[in-house]
N, C-alpha and C positions, 0 to 999 in steps of 0.2 A: 385409576388414572394408572394402574400399573403395566396397563400392556402398550400407551401410548409411543415410550422411546422404542418398542418394537417396532412397531408398526411404522415410523419415522423411517429406521434405518434401513424398513425392506422398500420403502419407499423411495428413497433416496440410492438405495443400492441398484434399484431396478431400474434407475435414469441415468445412474453414473454407468451401468453396466453398457449403456449406450452411446458412453463418450460424449453426452451435450446437456446441457441444459438451456430449453428450446424457449422459443417464443411463438405465439401463437400465429399460423399460419389465417391466410386471407383469401377466398375466392374471390371471382368477379364479382359477386352482389355485394361483397364488402365493402370491397376495393371502389366500386361506382358511390356506392351510400358515402363511406369518407372522403371521396372526393367532392361527393356535394355539401357535404357538413363542413368541410374546409371554405368552402365558398360563403356559407350560411344559409344554404338551402336545403330543404329536404329530398336525400337519395332517393334514388330506384333499390327496389329489395327484389330481388329473383327469389322465386318457391318452387316447388316442385308439386303443389296441390294438385296439377293434374298427371302426375306419375311424370311430367318432364320440365323442364327449365321454362319460367315463364316470367314477365315481370307483374309485381304484385298488382300495379294500378292497371293492368290488361287480362287479368285471369278472371273471368265471371263468378266467382264462388264468393260465399262471405267468410273471409278468412284472415286471421290476425296469425303475423310472422315476427318473431321474438328474437333479434340475436343473442348471441350467445353472453357478449360483453352485457347486453341490457339486464339479461338474466341474475347476471352478478351482480349488479350495481342496483338490483331492485330486490334483491335477500332472497334470490331462488335457489336453494339448497339443490330441492328435489323437483321432479316433474308437477309434483301434487299440491305445491304454491304458485303453479299456474295461473290458479283461478284468481288471484291478486291483481292480474294484469288484462284477463281477455271477458270481453262482456257474454252474460249471458251459461259460463261455464262455472260450476261447482265441482268440488271434489271432498271426496272422504277414504280413510283409512279404512272404513265397515266398523262391524262389530265386533271383529278378531284379530286383523293382522296390525301389526304397526310400521308394515312394508306394502301393503296394499295399495294398488291403486285405483278408485271408480271413480268415472268420469261420468258427469251429467253435462249435456248441454242442450238449452231450451226444454229442460224437465225429461229428457231420455236419457236414461244409463240404466246400471245396476248397482246395488249396496251389497250383496249379496257373496260371502268369499265360495260356497260349494262349488265345486265341479261340476256338480247336475247343471249350475246356471252359466250362461254366457253374458259376456258384459255387451253394453248397448251402444258404447264409443270404442270404436277399435284405437289401440294405440300399438304403431308401427317405428321401428327404427331401424334406419337407412333401406328401406323397403320389407321389412321384414315385420309382419304381421304376428305380436304378442297374446298368446293365446287364451293366457289366466292373467288376472288381476292381481293374484296373489303374488308377492315378490316383485312386484312391477314397479315400485316406487323408484325410479331410475335416477342417479348422480346426474346432477346436471351441468358437471367438470367437461371441459373437451367438447362440449356440444357448438355445432355451428350456427344453429337457429332451431327454433320450434313452429312449429306451422297447427294452430288448430283452426278445423276446418269443421265448421257449422251446417247442419244441416244432413241429410241422409248420402251417402259416398257411395251406393249401393253398385253403380259402374265399374270405378277405376280401383278403388280402393277392397269393395267386395264384403265381404262377411263380418257381420256384428256392426256394421256400422252405419245402423240407423239412426242413430241421434246424430252423429260426426265422426272426426277423425283426429288422431293425435298424431303430426306425424314428424319424429325426432330426425334432423341431420347430424351424424356428429362431424367431426373437424377432419377432413379429408387429408393424405398423405401430399405433400406438394413435391415434386421433382424439381423446382427452379432453385431452393433455396434451402440451406440449413439454419434452423430455429428452434426456439423453445420456450417454456416458460415456468417457474416453479412458482408458488404462491402457500403463504401459512396465516392461521387465524386463530385466535383465541378470546374467548368471550364468558358469558357470565356463565355457570355450571360448570366452570372447567372445560368450556367447549375449547375442541384443537382440531382445527383440519386443516390438511396437507392435501397441495394438487399439484399434477406436473404433470408436461408433457414434452417430448421430445420428437422432432421431424428431422430424417435425414436422406437426402438424395441419396441413391446406389447406385445413378447411370441409367441412359437408355431409358429415360423418359419413367422412371421408376422412381419409386422414395418409399421409406419405413418410416411410421409413426407409431410411437409408443405411449399410453398415459396411463396416470393413476391416480386414485383418491383415498385420503382417511378420512373420517368424522368419529368423533366421539365426545360424547357430553352427557354429563349426570341428568339423572329424572327432574322433573319439578311437582312432584305428588307422592306423600310421603305415606306410608301406612304407618296408622298412629299405633297397631297392634305389634308388628313386626320389624317396624323401622325402614322396611324395604323402600326405595324408591323406585316409582316407574315412571314411563315417558323417558328413557335413556336411549342415547343414540351409541352405535358401535356399529359401524360400517365402513367396510373398503374394497378396492376392486381397481381393475384396470384392462386395457384394451391394448390388441396390436392389431395395426393396420399393414397392410402390404399392396402396393399399387405397383402392377408391373405394365411397364408400357411397351407391349412385345414389337408391334409393330405402330405406322404412324395411326393404322384405323382398329386396333386391336388391343384392347386392356382387359387386364384382370384385375378385381379388388377382392382382397381375401381377408375378413377381420376375424379375430377372435375376442372374447371378451369374459369377463369371470369378476362376482363379486359375492359377498356374504355380509350377510345384517342381522345380526344381532341383537339389534334394538331391542327395548322393553316393549311389549304390548302397552295400547294406549292407555292409559288410569280409566276405570268406569267407577262409579259412582252409583248409592242408591237413592231413588228420587221419593218413593213411597213403597208400602209394603201393606199386602193384605193380611189380617192374621189368618193361619191356618194351623191345623192340629201340631204340624212336626217343626211349626215354626217358633223357637223361642222368645218370648217376650224381650228379651235384651237386644235382641235383632232391631228392634224397634228404635236404638240407640245410634243405631249406624246410619240411619236416614241423613243423606247430605246437608249440610249446614252453608248454606251460601257464604254467609260472613268468614269461613274457615273454607274456601273455595278448595285448595288444593289438598285436603287432609281426607283419606281414602279409608278401607276396611276391609280389603280384599282378602279371601282366605288361601292365596293361591302366591306363589312364588312369581314374580316377573322374569318369564321367560318367553324365549321365541328365536328363531333360528332358520334362515330363509339363504339357500344358498341356489345361485342360478351362475351358468355357463352357456355359451352358446358359439358357432363358429355359421359362418357364413362365405360362399362368393358369388361377386357378379363378374360376369364376362358382359363385356360389351364392344361389339361388331360394327363399324361405321361402313356403309356401304354409298355414303356419299347423299342420295335425297332417301335413304332411308337406315333407320340403327335398330340392330336388334341385338335382345338383353336378355340375356339369363342368369335370375338372383334364386340358388339354392341355399339352404339353410336349416340348422339342428339346434335344437334348445331343450338344456335338463333344468329343473327345478326340482330341488328336494326342502320340504319349508315344515315346519313344528313352530306352534304358538299354543299359549295358553290363556284364557281368558277367566273373568267371574261375572257373569251378566249379573247375578242378584248383587254384587258389590258390598255383601256383610264380612265379617267375620266368621261367620258360620258357613258352612257347608250345604247351603242351600242347591245351588245349581253351579256348579265348577265345569269347564270345558278345558280338553284339548284336542287338538286339531292336528294331523300328521298328514302331509299331503306331498306325492310326487308324481310328477309329469314330466313327456318328453314330446315333443314336436317338431315336424320334418315339414320341409314345405318347398314347393319348387313351382319359379314363375316365368312365363317367357312373353315378353313383348316384342314386336315388332310398329316402331312408330317414324312415319314420315311425311313429304308432304308429295301434293302431285297437281298436275292444272298448273304450272308456273306460280307454285305456292298460294293458290285459291283454297286448296283442299288441305288439313292438317288432319292426320289419323292414326289411332294405335289401337291394334288389335293383341290378344294375349289369352292365355289358357293357365289356370291356376288348379294345384294340388296340395291341400293340407292333411297330415293326417298326426293325432293326438292320440297318447298313451296317458291315462290318469288314474291316481288310485288316491282315495282319502280315507280316512278312519275319523270318526267323530268320538271320542269318548266324552260323556256328560254324567257328572255324577250327581244326583240327587238325594235330597235328605231323607230320613228314613220315613216310610209308609206309616209305621206306629210306634208305639210308646219305646223308650224313652224319647223323647223329642232332641233334635239334633243339637251337639254339643260344639264348642269351638275347634275347627280342624278336624273332627272326626270323620272315623270312615263312614261309607255313605253306599247307597243302592248306584245300579250304571247302567245306563243305556249306551251301547256301541253300535254305531252305523256304519258300516263300511262302504264304499261305492267304488267299483272300475270300472271304468267307460271308456270305450274307442271311439273316436271321431274319425270319420274321412268325411271331406269335403271335396268339390271338384267345379271347378266355374270355366266358365269361354265368356269373352265380354268385349267389346269395343267402343270407340266412340272416333265420331268425326266431325270436325267442324269446317264449313264449306263459305265463302265469301263470295254472296249473292249478288251483291252492290258494295261500291267504294264505301267501307266502314261498316258496313252489315253484313253480321256473317249469322248461319244457323247451325246448331249444333243436335247432333243426334246420337243416342248411346242406347248401350243394356247391357246386361248381365244374366247368364242364365246360371244358376246354381243348384247341385245336386248334392245335399248333407244326408251322412247316414251316421247314426247312433248305438250302440251295442253297449250294453249296461249287465254288471251283476252286481246285485244289491244285496250284502250280510247284514242283519240285525241278529243283535243280540241282547236279550232284555232280562235286567235282575232286581225285581223289584220285592226281593226278600225282605221281612220285617229283620231290625237290626240285629235282633239277638239270634238268627239264624244263621249259621255260616252256611259257606260252599258245600260242605256235604249233606246238605239238605236234596242235594239235586239226585245221589247216589242212594237215600231213603234212609241216611242216619244224621246225627248232629241235632236234632229238634231239643232245645229246652222243655223240661218237662213240663212246664206250664201252658207250651203251645204245644203239645201232643193229643190231637184229635182235631185239633182247629184245621180250616183249610188254609195252605201256604201259597202264595204265588212264586213260582218257581221258574228258573232262567228259561227263557224261549227263543229258540233261535231259529231264523230262516235264510235262505238263499235263493234268490230270486233274479234271474236272467230276463232280460226284455229288449228288444230291439224298435226303433222307430227311424221313418225317412221321410223326407221334406224335400222340396224343389221348388223353383221360384225364379221368376223373371222379372226383372228391376230395370225398367229403364230409364232414361233422362231425354230429356228435350230442353232447347236452350235456343235464346234470340239475343245477340251483341250489338251492340251499334257504338263505334267511336264517333262519337259527336264533334270530338275536336282533339289537338294533342292533349288537352288536359281534363276531358272529359271523357269518361268510360260508362256506358249503361248495359244493363242485361237485365233479362227474365228467364225464367227455369220452373220447371217440372221436373221432379226426381222424387225415386221411391227406394226405401233401406227396407232390409229384411233381415230377421233372426228366428234360426231355424227352432222349433220346440226340444222341449226336452222332456227329461225326469225329474220327479220330484223324489230328493234323494234323502229326505229326512220322513223314515216313516213313522216312528214313534210307537205305534200301535202294529201288531201284526197283520199283514194284508197276505191276498194271495199275489197279487200282481203290482209291480213295480207302477204307480200312479203316474201319467204323463199328461204333459200342456202341449199347446198347437204355439203355432208362428204368430208375432207379431210383426206388423208393417207400417210403414209409416211416409204416406203421401207429402210430399212439401212441395210447396210453390211459393216462389221466391221473386221479387224487383228488386234491384239494386244499382248503386250508382258509385263511381270513384272518380274523386275530381281534385286537382291542384287548381292554387289558387295564388296569387300575390307573387307571380314568377318563383312558382314554388317555395314559399312560406308559409302557404296553409292549405292543407289535406284534410278533405272530408269526405269519407266513404260509409256508407249508408245500406242497410238490407231491412227492407219489410219480410215477413213470413208468413203463411197460414200452412198448417200441419193437422193431418187427419192420420192420429194415431189408434190402431187398431188391435184389437183382443191383447190389450196391454199384457205382458208378462212383469209379474207383481208378487212378492214375498211379500205372505200377509198371515197375521196370529190368526190361527186356527183353532177355535177350544177343542175339536176333536183330537186334532194332530197336533197341536202348536203352533208349528211353525209350516207353511208348504208355498209354492208358487202357483199362480191360478192365472187365468185370463182374465184379468179385472176389468172386462170392458174396453170402452175407446175415449178419446180424448181429443179436442180439437186444441191447438196451440197456436197462438200467433201472437206477435209482437214484434219489435225490431231491436238492430244493432246500430249505433252510431258512435264510430270512432275519429277523432279528431286529434291532427298535429298540427302545431305553430310552431313557428320556429322567426318571432317578431324581430331579431336582432342577432346578429354572429353570437353564437355560443349558447341562446338561450333558449329552449325547447321545452314544450309542454304535450305531453297526450294525455289526452282524456277520453273516457270510453264509456256510452251506456247501452244498458241492456235492458227490455223488457220483455216479459214472456206471461201473456195469461193462458192456464191450465187449467183445467176441473174434469175429475171422473164424468162419465155419462155411461147409460147401457151397461149397468153392473151387474152383472148376473147377481139375483137373492144369496147365492153360496156363498159369496164373495165378503157379505157385509156390508153397513150402510155407509159406501163412501162416495154415492154420487154427489157430483157437485164440489168432492174436495180438491184441494189440490194436489199435485205431482210429487213424490218425493224430492228433495234437491231441488226443489222450482222455485227460488226466490222471485216476486213479480219484478223488483230491479237489482241490478246490481250497475255501481259505478265506480271508477277508477279515474283516479289522476295521478299524475307522475309531472314535477318540473324538477329540470337539472341547469345550472348555468355555469358555464367553462369559464373561470376568471383567471387570463392569462399573463403571467407575470415572467421578471426573468429569473424569479426561483423555481418556474416550474406553473403548472395548470392546476388550480384548484376549484372543485366541482364539488357542490352542494347538492344535493338532491333529497326530494320527499315522493314518498308514495302512499296514496290512501286508498283503500278499498272499502266501500260499503256495501250492504248487502241486507234487503230487506227480509222482512220474515220466512222463515224456512222451515217446511215440519220433514220428519226424517221420515215416517211412513205413511202410506196411503191412509191411514186413518186420522191422520190431522189433529190427534188425540191432546190436551193441554202439557202433556208430561214428554211429548215427541217435538214440542215447539220451541225452536231456537229466536228468539225477537230478532229486529234489525239490531246490526253493529257493525263496527268501522276497526279496520285494522290501520295504524299507522306507522310507516317507517321511514328511519332517517338514516343519510349518509351524506360523511363528508370525507372525499378523497382529494389525493395528491399525485400529479404525475409529472415525474423530471420534464426538461426542455428535449432532452431526446427519445423519452417517451418510453424508458430502458427498464425504469424502478416504478413505485405507487405504493401508498401508502393509503388506508382508509379507516375513520371509526366509523362505527353503524349503531343505530338501536332499531330493533325489530318491536311492533306491537308498542308504541314508544307510551301509550295512554294506560296499557296493563289492563286491557278488556277483557275481561272473564267471559266465554263464552263456552258451549257445546257443540263439538263435532260428528255427535251421534248417539241416538238413542231409541229406546223401545218401552212401550207400555204394555208389559204383557202382565200386568193385573189379572186379568180373567183367566190366564194361561199358566201360567206360573207362580202367582201372588206376588210379584214385586214390576216394580218398572226403574231404569236405569238409564245411566247416561255417560257419554267419554266427555273428557276436558281437552279446551284446548290451551295451547302454549302459553305461557306467561309472559310479560315483560322481558328482555335478555339485550345485554351490550355486547361489544365486542370490538376487535382492531384487527385488521388483517395487512399483510405486506406483500410484495410480490416483483418480480424480475425478469424482463422478456430477454430475449437473445436473439 
């Protein structure tokens, strides 16, 4: 914790430098919701799930909106924790990073970190798409709300949203008042967190908002050999936003953000080992003991570094019955992380990954209405350019005697990929009210994707006694002279692919009454094909795979009952998921991406809010997804009938809180519970890749003074100390090991904050 005081001083200094200690700004959506809660009813929530503001209860999509205050109360520190509150949503950091954000909606997603694979669920921050899951585990501080859109969003959001989209809306500068907040937290394993924000008007409908965060915590898994802790948190960052109201109808929003995450990689453990000639018998002693759940035996040090920053500018011109908007953004990522897939103290398989990426995007929109308000429309064009480079260094155990020794040198395989992506799209959507309360929606997007790659391979599978000098014909020990030696192999392969697709949307909506809204829709999602970035064996060219698509049919309803004390929203869905891009284990090349057949996905989401008496609120959600692979090519393997990865059949969440108002302030006890049924981490559904059903319980007791300026809370996360895995792979057939990553244990804490 020797950096804590330094980060605290830096955070407070940056906040005081703008001469304020702030309170949270509230937009019209939150103000309306708060006004309703003051009267004991369920308020309106304004969302931008259709790229412009609309009432949640009149938005014909399966969307869950969560306010920043609710995120804090539910213990959501980073966006990966969203899965605890949203039906049919799961997430994982995957097999490598501590700050990777891999989401799955209704079984559609991607867990691989390699840059040649694209995510299946799009992540957006203030309208800007993030191209990589690496380093995308964003902090939840100073967020206005998060919208989780389920089902393909291929028309208005676009690329790589065939499963859905996560739309993050940060708190915007408020020209009407000076405000701010500061909060601090202390918890288990020396958890220290500080967040703060300042909002200051600067005249002429303009304002500046600056926010920052710092989070640090010791790890929860201890290496029995070295004493190192894995799973530690060490991250900080900030955002500056400037709103310029130049005229009554012209606004410019500028934003810059930075974050540095040096959190440890997730701890991995060995589940099983298949004896191999170069595997020492002692490695069997490092197989995971469920009775000593958080003890590990990794052979490398817990190291990771993810640095990200970005700039964006949004220009909005109000023309009366139409609005023109331009969104321009640039982002950079610099990442390094280590992992130990075998999980033993021996260097059987150790991996280092270095990734650099930059992206530029430009979007133009025009939205408006016509024919007396009967027609609403949005038209747009989009450009995305990404340059990404990644080097995977994998350390193998020696392939001949003597057997591997603890922390000994090893043979190497290095894979380098430099990929350029260019994407272009035009899109539009229109909704026309054909009869009173009855409307029809038509939309579509045409996308062109181009990818160019240079893939570099370096194979060095020399016996342990053979030094690098063997490349030049000398350095062989006498006992190996005359024997065939596998010398280093180097390749340099360029390749290009291009894809294009039209993704339509058709919908029908009916406002049955002021409290009942019905909708039905068909939509299509598309993800471009790509390259297999792990070659393992020498290749003549870079293997590629085809796009996958998701055609989804939905029927839904949104209703309010009992004078808005009961809200019930539900969606039924049926999806035809074709040519599924799936990372699979292949005995020939270890891991590759394949078009692993098709799947029919069907199920529902049901979300309920109950406010039976003033101050008491219950939120409940149930998600069900039936998924199974079908039409699987023989080259993929025996996965026909298997469940899709990270696709539990059931997800259930329940939250209850009660505001107890007294003369000393308001006391608010809150419980959050999430139950997830059995899930498999890969398509092969092997026993060692299975996480059985489990539930996580969080509890919180908060106090706010009468003036709502000061707040204090005590909390517990994973209160029942559930032991569970977050990811795992059975690579016994290709690497001789099966391994899993550990979930976080129980922890407690206390927080305090002040609003001005």
